[in-house]
TORGU-831684 format. One record per residue (C-alpha): residue number from 0; residue in one letter; x, z, y. Coordinates in steps of 0.2 Angstrom, whole numbers. Each point is the difference from the previous one (the first is absolute). Example, Ala and Ser with C-alpha at 12.3 -4.5 7.8 and 13.67 -1.06 7.14 Angstrom:
// TORGU-831684
 seq type     x     z     y
   0    a    62    39   -22
   1    s     6    -3    17
This chain:
// TORGU-831684
 seq type     x     z     y
   0    m   658   454   481
   1    a   -17   -12     5
   2    e    -1    -2    20
   3    l   -15     6     8
   4    r   -10    -7    15
   5    p     1     9    16
   6    i   -14    10     2
   7    a   -12    -2    15
   8    a    -5    14    15
   9    p   -16     7    -1
  10    f   -11    -6    14
  11    v   -19     8     5
  12    a   -15   -12    -5
  13    s    -9    -8    15
  14    g   -18     6     1
  15    p   -15   -11     0
  16    s    -4   -13    14
  17    g   -18    -3    -3
  18    v   -17     6    -5
  19    a   -12    -4   -12
  20    v   -16    11    -5
  21    r   -13   -10   -10
  22    t   -19     6    -2
  23    r   -16    -9   -10
  24    l   -14    -7     9
  25    k   -15     8    -5
  26    q   -18    -3     0
  27    l     2   -17     5
  28    t   -16   -11     0
  29    p    -1   -17   -10
  30    g    -2   -10    16
  31    d    19     8     5
  32    e     9    -2   -17
  33    k    -8   -19     1
  34    v     9    -3    19
  35    l    17    10    -6
  36    r    -2   -14   -14
  37    l    -2   -14    11
  38    v    13     7    13
  39    g    15     3   -14
  40    a    -4   -16    -8
  41    h     0   -11    17
  42    l    16     7     6
  43    g     8     0   -17
  44    s     0   -19     0
  45    l     7    -2    20
  46    a    15    13   -10
  47    s     3   -13   -14
  48    k    -3   -16    11
  49    d    13     9    12
  50    l    14     7   -15
  51    m    -1   -18    -5
  52    a     5    -5    17
  53    r    12    13     3
  54    c     9    -6   -18
  55    r     1   -17     4
  56    d     9     4    16
  57    g    15    10    -9
  58    t    15     3     9
  59    e    -7    -9    15
  60    h   -10    11     7
  61    s    -2     7    18
  62    g    -9     9    12
  63    d    -7   -19     4
  64    t    -9    -1   -15
  65    w    -6    13    -4
  66    a   -10    -1    18
  67    v    -6   -17    -8
  68    r    -6     9   -17
  69    k   -10    13    12
  70    r    -6   -14    10
  71    e    -7    -6   -15
  72    l    -6    12    -6
  73    t   -10     8    17
  74    p   -17   -12     0
  75    a    -3     6   -18
  76    s     0    20     3
  77    s     9     6    17
  78    s    16     3     7
  79    r     2    18    -5
  80    w    -5    -5   -18
  81    a    12   -16     0
  82    g    14    12     5
  83    s    -1    12   -13
  84    i    -1   -16   -14
  85    t    16    -7     7
  86    k     7    17    -1
  87    a    -4     5   -15
  88    t     4   -18    -7
  89    h    18     3     7
  90    d     1    15    -9
  91    q    -2    -7   -16
  92    w    11   -13     3
  93    a    14    10     5
  94    l    -5    13   -17
  95    a     1   -17   -11
  96    r    17    -5     7
  97    r     9    18    -2
  98    c    -7     1   -19
  99    q     7   -20    -1
 100    s    16     6     4
 101    a     0    18   -12
 102    h    -5   -14   -13
 103    l    16   -10     5
 104    n     9    13    -1
 105    n    -6     5   -19
 106    l     3   -16    -4
 107    e    20     0     6
 108    a     2    18    -9
 109    g    -7    -7   -16
 110    i    11   -14     0
 111    r    14     9     3
 112    t    -1    10   -14
 113    l    -5   -12   -11
 114    e    14   -12     2
 115    a    13    16    -2
 116    r    -6     7   -15
 117    l     1   -21    -8
 118    s    15     0     7
 119    l     6    13   -14
 120    p     2     0   -18
 121    v   -15     3   -11
 122    g     0    17    -7
 123    q    13     8    16
 124    k    -4    18     3
 125    g    -3     4    17
 126    t     5    14    14
 127    k    -9    12    11
 128    k     0   -11    17
 129    a    -1   -18   -10
 130    p   -10    -7   -15
 131    g     9    -8   -17
 132    g    -4   -17    -7
 133    y   -15    -1   -10
 134    r    -2     5   -17
 135    s    -2   -15   -10
 136    r    -1   -20     3
 137    r   -21    -1     0
 138    e     1    15    15
 139    w    13   -14     8
 140    h    -9   -15    -2
 141    a   -14     9     5
 142    k     4     6    16
 143    s    12   -17     5
 144    r   -19    -8    -3
 145    r    -6    14    14
 146    l    14    -4    10
 147    r    -6   -19     3
 148    v   -16    10     3
 149    l     5    10    14
 150    e    10   -11     8
 151    d   -14   -16     0
 152    r   -11    15     9
 153    l    11     3    14
 154    a     7   -17     4
 155    a   -21    -1     3
 156    v    -1    18    10
 157    r    16    -6    11
 158    a    -9   -17     3
 159    d   -15    11     7
 160    r    11    11     9
 161    e     7   -12    10
 162    t   -16   -11     6
 163    g    -8    15     3
 164    t   -12    -1   -13
 165    v    -9    15    -9
 166    h   -13     0   -13
 167    v   -15    12     6
 168    v   -14     5    -9
 169    r   -15     8    10
 170    g   -10    12   -12
 171    g    15     6   -11
 172    k    10   -12   -11
 173    r    -7    12   -13
 174    l   -16    -1     3
 175    a     2   -19     0
 176    r     8     1   -20
 177    t   -13    11    -3
 178    r   -13   -15    -3
 179    h    10    -7   -16
 180    h    -1    17    -6
 181    l   -17     8     2
 182    d    -4     4   -18
 183    a    19    12     1
 184    a    -7     7    19
 185    q   -17     3    -7
 186    l    -9   -10    16
 187    t   -13   -13     0
 188    e     1   -16     9
 189    s   -11     5    12
 190    a     8    19     1
 191    w    15    -9     5
 192    r    -7   -14    13
 193    g    -7    15     9
 194    r    17    11     1
 195    w    10   -16     4
 196    e   -10    -4    12
 197    a    -2    17     5
 198    e    18     2     3
 199    r     4   -18     7
 200    w   -12     8    17
 201    f     6     4    15
 202    c    -9    13    14
 203    q    16    10     7
 204    a     2     0    21
 205    d    15     7     9
 206    g    -2    11    15
 207    e     1     2    18
 208    s     5    14    12
 209    g    -8     0    15
 210    k   -18    -8    -9
 211    r   -15     9    -6
 212    y     2    14   -15
 213    g    19    -9    -1
 214    n    -8   -18    -8
 215    e   -13   -12     5
 216    t    -3    -9   -15
 217    i     0    12   -12
 218    r    -9    15     7
 219    v    -2    17    -3
 220    s    -5    15    13
 221    p     3    17     1
 222    e   -19     6    -9
 223    g     3   -13   -15
 224    e   -10   -15     5
 225    m    11   -17    -5
 226    s    -3   -18     7
 227    i     9   -13    -5
 228    k     0   -17    10
 229    l    -6   -13    -8
 230    p     9   -19    -2
 231    a    -8   -15    13
 232    p    -8    -7   -15
 233    l    -9    16    -7
 234    a    -5     8    15
 235    y   -19    -4    -2
 236    l     2    15   -13
 237    a     3    12    18
 238    n   -11    15     1
 239    a     7     5    15
 240    r     7    -8    19
 241    y    16    -8     0
 242    g    -2   -10   -17
 243    r     4    19   -10
 244    y    -7     7   -16
 245    v    -4    19    -2
 246    l     3     7   -16
 247    a   -13    12    -3
 248    c    12    12    -9
 249    r    10    10     9
 250    i    17     5    -4
 251    e    11    16     0
 252    f    20     2    -5
 253    a     1    17   -10
 254    h    20    -3     2
 255    r    10    -1    16
 256    g   -20     0     8
 257    g     6     9    14
 258    e    14   -11     6
 259    w   -12   -15    -1
 260    a   -12     6     7
 261    d    13     5    16
 262    r     5   -19     0
 263    v   -18    -6     0
 264    a    -6    12    17
 265    a    18    -5     8
 266    n    -3   -21    -3
 267    r    16    -3   -12
 268    a     4   -11   -12
 269    i    -8     1   -17
 270    a     2   -13   -13
 271    y   -15     0   -13
 272    r     0    -8   -17
 273    v   -18    -3   -10
 274    h     0    -4   -17
 275    l    -9     1   -17
 276    d     7    11   -16
 277    t   -11   -16   -11
 278    g     5    16   -14
 279    r    -9    12     8
 280    d   -12   -14     9
 281    r     4    13    15
 282    w     2    -6    20
 283    y    16     9     7
 284    v     6     0    20
 285    t    20     6     1
 286    a     4     4    18
 287    a    20    -2     4
 288    w     8     5    14
 289    q    22     1     5
 290    i     7    17     6
 291    p    17     5     9
 292    p    14     2   -10
 293    t     0    22    -5
 294    p    18     6     6
 295    t    12     3   -13
 296    l     5    18    -4
 297    p    19     3     3
 298    i     7     0   -19
 299    e     8    18     4
 300    t   -19     7     3
 301    a    -9    -9   -14
 302    l    13     8   -10
 303    a    -1    17     8
 304    h   -13     6   -16
 305    g     8    -9   -12
 306    v    -5   -16    -9
 307    i   -11    -5   -15
 308    g     8   -15   -10
 309    v   -11   -10   -11
 310    d     3   -12   -13
 311    m   -12   -12    -2
 312    n    -3    -6   -20
 313    a   -14   -13    -9
 314    d   -12    16    -3
 315    h     5    14    14
 316    l     8     5    11
 317    a    14    14    -2
 318    a     4    11    15
 319    w    10    14     4
 320    h     2    13    14
 321    l    19     1     6
 322    d     5    13    13
 323    t     9    -1    14
 324    h    17     0    -9
 325    g    -6   -12   -13
 326    n    -5    13   -12
 327    p   -16    -3   -12
 328    t   -12    12     3
 329    g   -14     4   -11
 330    n    -8   -10   -12
 331    p     1   -19    -2
 332    r   -18    -9     4
 333    r    -7   -14    -9
 334    f   -15   -11     7
 335    s    -6   -14   -11
 336    y    -9   -16     3
 337    d    -7   -12   -10
 338    l     5   -18     4
 339    t   -12   -12   -11
 340    g   -13    -7     4
 341    t    -6    -8    14
 342    a    12    -1    17
 343    e   -15    11     7
 344    h     0    14   -14
 345    r    21    -1     4
 346    d    -2     2    17
 347    a   -11    12     0
 348    q    10    11   -13
 349    v    17    -2    10
 350    r    -9     6    14
 351    h    -8    17    -7
 352    a    18     4    -8
 353    l     7    -1    17
 354    t   -12    12     6
 355    r     4    12   -12
 356    l    17    -1     3
 357    l    -2     0    20
 358    h   -10    19    -3
 359    w    14     7    -8
 360    a    12    -7    13
 361    r   -10    11    13
 362    t    -1    13   -13
 363    c    19     1    -1
 364    g     2     0    21
 365    v    12   -15    -3
 366    k     0   -13    15
 367    a     9   -14   -12
 368    i    -4   -12   -16
 369    a    13   -11    -6
 370    v    -3   -13   -12
 371    e    12   -15    -6
 372    d    -1   -16    10
 373    l    -2   -10   -19
 374    d    -3   -18     2
 375    f    -1    -8   -17
 376    a    -5   -20     7
 377    a    18    -4    -8
 378    e    -5    10   -17
 379    k   -15    -8    -7
 380    t     9   -19    -4
 381    r    -2    -4   -17
 382    e    15    -7    -4
 383    k    10    18     4
 384    h   -12    12   -10
 385    g    -3   -13   -14
 386    r    -9     8   -15
 387    r    -2    16     8
 388    k   -20    -4     5
 389    h    -4    17     1
 390    f    13     4    12
 391    r    -5   -14    11
 392    r   -19     3     0
 393    l     6    17     7
 394    i     9    -3    14
 395    s   -13   -14     5
 396    g   -13    13     0
 397    m    10    12    11
 398    p    -8     0    19
 399    t    17     4     6
 400    s    -2    -6    18
 401    k   -17     3    -1
 402    l     0    19    -1
 403    r    14     1    10
 404    a    -9   -10    16
 405    r   -18    13    -7
 406    l    10    15     1
 407    a     9    -5    16
 408    s   -19    -3     8
 409    m    -8    16    -9
 410    a    18    13     4
 411    d    -2    -5    19
 412    q   -17     8     1
 413    t     9    17    -6
 414    g    15     0     8
 415    i    12    -3   -14
 416    a    13   -13     3
 417    v     4   -10   -14
 418    f    19    -6    -7
 419    a     2   -13   -10
 420    v    17     1    -9
 421    d    12   -11    -8
 422    p    -6    -1   -20
 423    a    18    -5    -8
 424    y     4    15   -12
 425    t   -12    13     3
 426    s    -7     0   -18
 427    k    17     1    -8
 428    w     7    12    12
 429    g   -14    13    -1
 430    a     0     0   -20
 431    q    19     2     0
 432    h     0    14    13
 433    w   -16     9     1
 434    q    -9    -3   -16
 435    k     8    14    -9
 436    p     2    12    14
 437    l   -20     0     2
 438    t    -6     0   -17
 439    a    -4    17    -8
 440    k   -11     7   -14
 441    t   -17     0     9
 442    r     4   -16     9
 443    k     7   -18    -5
 444    t     7   -12    13
 445    t     0   -17     1
 446    r     9   -13     5
 447    h   -13    -5    12
 448    d    -1    17     9
 449    v    19     3     2
 450    a    -1   -20     5
 451    a   -11     8    15
 452    v    14    12     3
 453    a    13   -12     3
 454    i   -13    -7    11
 455    g    -2    12    10
 456    r    20     6     0
 457    r     2   -18     4
 458    a   -11     2    17
 459    q     5    15     5
 460    g    20    -6     0
 461    h     6     7   -13
 462    p     9    -6   -17
 463    i   -11    -1   -15
 464    r    12    11   -11
 465    r    -2    18     2
 466    r    18     5     8
 467    t    14    -8     4
 468    a    16    -1   -10
 469    p    14    14    -1
 470    p    12    -3    12
 471    p    14    -8   -10
 472    a    17    10     6
 473    h    -1    17     0
 474    r   -19     7     3
 475    s    -3     1    19
 476    d    16     6     7
 477    e     1   -19     7
 478    h   -16    -9    -5
 479    g   -13    11     5
 480    h   -13     6    -9
 481    r   -17   -12    -9
 482    t   -10    -4    15
 483    v   -17    -4   -11
 484    q    -5    17    -3
 485    a   -18    10     8
 486    g     0    10    13
 487    r     8    20    -5
 488    g   -19     7     6
 489    v    -9   -13   -14
 490    p    -6    11   -15
 491    g     6    -8   -16
 492    r    14   -11     9
 493    e    12    -9   -14
 494    e    18    11     4
 495    t    12     7   -13
 496    r   -10    16    -9
 497    p    10    16     2
 498    r    10     5   -14
 499    i    -7    15    -9
 500    p    10     9   -10
 501    g    -5     6   -19
 502    p    -9    -9   -12
 503    r   -12   -12     0
 504    t   -12     3   -14
 505    r   -19    -2    -1
 506    s    -1    17    -4
 507    v    11     8    14
 508    g     0    -6    19
 509    a    16    -3     4
 510    g    10    13     9
 511    r   -14    11    -4
 512    g     6    12   -16
 513    a     8    13    -2
 514    n    17    -7    -4
 515    a    -2   -18     7
 516    g    17     2     7
 517    n     9     8   -16
 518    q     3   -19   -13
 519    n     7    15   -12
 520    a   -19    11    -1
 521    q    -8   -16    -9
 522    h    -1     2   -19
 523    r     6   -16    -5
 524    p    15    -6    -7
 525    g    16    -6     7
 526    r     3    10    15
 527    s     6    -2    15
 528    a    19     0     3
 529    e     0     5    19
 530    h    -9    17    -2
 531    e    13     7   -16
 532    t    19     3     3
 533    w     9    -7   -18
 534    q    14     8    -7
 535    q    12    -5   -16
 536    d     0    10   -15
 537    s    20     6    -3
 538    l     8   -10   -15
 539    p     5     8   -17
 540    l    17     2     0
 541    s     2     3   -18
 542    p    -9    -7   -14
């Protein structure tokens, strides 16, 4: 029997630590747009120079070098603009460093898989846990060449890692590569140039508690008036005192507008970011601030009203409501979404599906939702799945970590706790123990539905199987009764069916016929020997 890996204990996912809301800058005058473009382009050039200096420092970066960079940027902008630029640069370099580490791990995993398969004879079959050899000499030769390519890439990445070198493209590597494929992207050179310049602009400022309206650089009053502190070279464009430019539009946040207004009135820190959506030719401002962590509900309190198990799939969320004893109640629910198209479209689809899920959870009265703690980081490699391109594309398009983070953020406002459980064997064991019992003539239960049941039971601490094994020796005299059962007062609980004497036919119910207890009253051949006496006939004594 194959050895099963240990199952990790479920845990309550932490809630959000910050809030970000966005609104559109409407009714901007041509002068306002000109100022925003000049400010973004000027600060963007300073951010590019600072990023180049940060990448040049590598791992030798320190607080002193950070202060030197900030002092160099201050004359061309301001002290606060320089602080925002250097902080954003540091965060971008750290993100590139983490991505470099992940790329290094993927290369090492691919090389291990290739070396293991190349060492096996051609045509050798694999097992469930380990792949076999390659199917032909031609494939073996192609994979040996790919092994050399990956080894060269690994050596280059390791060298960069040791020296602290990272590769960062302000504006995005994908957009930079689109410049060479304008026909495929259906863009003209001028349209691409405008999008490229807009992505490289910089117009964001961190907040400061105690300062007026929580931000001295980009300030928004409670009435919605927005003003920007202009950099020193652009101070001649100011239309207000102290080198500030006041926009003609008025800002209003529809989502969390009350929280934003309270922070502005109390002069608490709020960070702002102004950017241009080149596809729609619209300006937007994003406000962000930190919030204290929400106290986590005790596990017993969260599970007191049952739980909803959710199984994430490529095109839908399969959910089922479980009572406190782990029994599925009602019918399964499915919340569909479409993960094709742009990133904004995919994010909106996931957000709408989670909104419907949370509305249903509030209707059921539960305080807990269980999801799988999925991570396909090690499952997307080309060497592991080979020709299964559809499967690789499938798991690569599933936003597993983003879905759990967004669900935890949205559930935080409704008082619902999100449990993350180990995903091991949920689909397999759910289908083994629950698919057949939950399937009826009027309800077709899928593997995804019963996987949701398995996820919910694991969050509650129950085994996935419906009942424990019977006592091995002599029933309950020594080993006790089965333990995984519903309470006695729960209707429809799983238990031994009571024995009702009599025939079990479709025409006459069990124990309801006139002669139900008399087997001999049934007109059928082969009467029962239990209800009659038998006597042997006497043998003749003479012929």
